[in-house]
Steps between C-alpha positions, in 0.01 A plus 500: 500500500352210302679178409583624148650821639703308758630264231607788275667680794693183583619474139627860496661498846878518488676256732852362517632187670871424492660180622870509595569759223481207253130499409253788458124477455292809426145595416364815337716447190375660179790389278866401490654778291846348461727246662844347486707309753583822696184716484126440476287811428141449611203735457283466812186673619725703735760607241795347320709257705857405416623171646879481480738215571683213333367196319144639502229297327132571446358166610130573464280786383122468540353799317144404596578532873791747480741263675871463426773271634870587463795289615873565524727697732292811576710804596250789493144613435458857374173680424435780254170662590218476245501804273855599600640427155863432425804718549461686170131559564580663836793697353295664224174541688 
């Protein structure tokens, strides 16, 4: 694997680091789909991720590197697998 391939793999790797359930850093972010103070919906390279809690804030989004920082009182992290679709999509499939 050459340096360019390694660099691209590092940018698309999905990693999470949480500190005391008050701060969350992640990589492999493609976009923040929606957010409010209770839920942040994030499209990652490993599927959609819902971060739930209270007083949530998107502190930093670096689209060029796929990195995201969220702060607040983090209660849960829930994944929806890529390609799974929403409830209605699964119901009528």
